[in-house]
C-alpha positions in Angstrom: -0.1 0.0 0.0 1.2 3.5 -0.9 1.5 6.1 1.9 0.2 9.4 1.2 1.6 12.3 3.0 -0.2 15.5 2.9 0.9 18.9 4.0 -1.0 21.8 4.8 -0.5 25.2 3.1 -3.0 27.0 5.4 -0.7 29.4 6.7 0.5 30.6 3.3 -3.1 30.9 2.1 -4.0 33.0 4.8 -1.0 35.0 4.5 -1.6 35.7 0.8 -5.3 36.5 1.5 -4.2 39.1 4.1 -1.6 40.6 1.9 -4.0 41.0 -0.9 -6.8 42.3 1.4 -4.5 44.9 2.5 -3.4 45.8 -1.1 -6.9 46.1 -2.0 -7.8 48.3 0.9 -4.9 50.6 0.2 -5.9 50.8 -3.5 -9.4 51.8 -2.6 -8.3 54.3 -0.2 -6.1 56.0 -2.8 -9.1 55.9 -5.4 -11.0 57.9 -3.0 -8.2 60.2 -2.1 -7.8 61.0 -5.8 -11.5 61.4 -6.4 -11.8 63.9 -3.5 -8.7 65.9 -4.6 -10.6 65.9 -8.2 -13.7 67.3 -6.6 -11.6 70.1 -5.0 -10.5 71.1 -8.5 -12.3 73.5 -11.1 -14.3 76.5 -11.5 -17.1 77.3 -8.9 -20.2 79.7 -9.3 -20.0 81.7 -6.1 -19.4 85.3 -5.5 -16.3 86.9 -7.3 -14.1 89.1 -5.3 -10.3 90.3 -4.9 -8.0 88.7 -2.7 -6.4 91.5 -0.7 -3.1 89.6 -0.2 -2.4 89.2 -3.8 -4.9 91.3 -5.7 -6.1 88.5 -7.7 -9.8 87.9 -8.5 -11.1 84.7 -6.8 -14.5 82.9 -7.5 -15.8 81.4 -4.4 -17.8 78.3 -4.0 -21.7 78.7 -3.9 -23.5 77.0 -0.9 -23.8 73.2 -1.8 -20.6 73.4 -4.1 -17.3 71.9 -3.2 -14.9 74.4 -1.9 -13.2 76.8 -4.3 -9.4 76.5 -4.3 -7.9 79.7 -3.0 -4.4 78.5 -1.9 -4.7 74.9 -2.5 -3.9 73.8 1.2 -7.1 71.8 1.7 -6.6 69.8 -1.6 -2.9 69.0 -0.6 -3.9 68.0 3.1 -6.2 65.0 1.7 -3.9 61.8 2.3 -4.2 58.3 2.9 -2.7 56.8 5.9 -2.5 52.9 7.2 -3.9 52.1 10.4 -1.4 51.5 13.0 -3.2 48.5 14.4 -5.1 46.9 11.5 -3.7 45.3 8.4 -6.4 46.1 5.9 -7.5 49.3 7.2 -6.8 52.9 5.6 -7.8 56.3 6.6 -8.4 59.0 3.9 -8.9 62.6 5.3 -7.5 65.8 6.1 -5.8 67.4 9.1 -7.3 70.8 8.5 -9.7 71.7 11.1 -11.6 73.7 8.7 -12.2 70.9 6.4 -15.1 69.6 8.6 -16.4 73.1 8.8 -16.6 73.3 5.1 -18.0 69.9 4.7 -20.7 70.4 7.4 -21.2 74.0 7.3 -21.2 76.3 10.4 -23.6 79.0 11.5 -21.7 81.5 9.6 -21.3 79.3 6.1 -23.4 76.9 4.3 -22.0 73.6 3.7 -19.5 73.1 0.9 -19.6 69.2 0.7 -16.6 67.5 -0.8 -15.9 64.7 1.3 -18.9 62.4 2.0 -20.5 62.9 -1.4 -17.4 62.1 -3.2 -17.0 58.9 -1.1 -20.5 57.8 -1.8 -19.8 58.3 -5.7 -16.7 56.3 -5.7 -18.0 53.5 -3.5 -19.9 51.6 -6.4 -16.7 51.9 -8.5 -14.5 50.4 -5.7 -17.0 47.7 -5.1 -17.1 46.8 -8.6 -13.4 46.7 -8.9 -13.1 44.6 -5.9 -15.8 42.1 -7.2 -13.5 41.8 -10.4 -10.6 40.8 -8.4 -12.5 38.2 -6.4 -14.2 36.5 -9.2 
């Protein structure tokens, strides 16, 4: 009778799945980051005024539009970071305190949504891409 020796590659399979999951999470976060930065690009239809520091004309965003770019600081602050504790978790956001004020509005300014709406728009594309990778 022939002896059959079986070996388990379970550890390698788990390692491969974890690595691919982390890579997919990173790619999804980078797609979201790029989409938010695109949302923060382009012309707006709000009030036109002269910027006192530069003398340039600036067109602000209207309520409900994504914020208009004046200095580019908000757009540049949008970054992706890996979770320090979980392998397949990435954060996308800004460290600028005024980003939340623009997104949600304040008692002085109507919301200029750019983050949540953009994430909602790209989620379907991200899910579709991840589904293709699984199939």
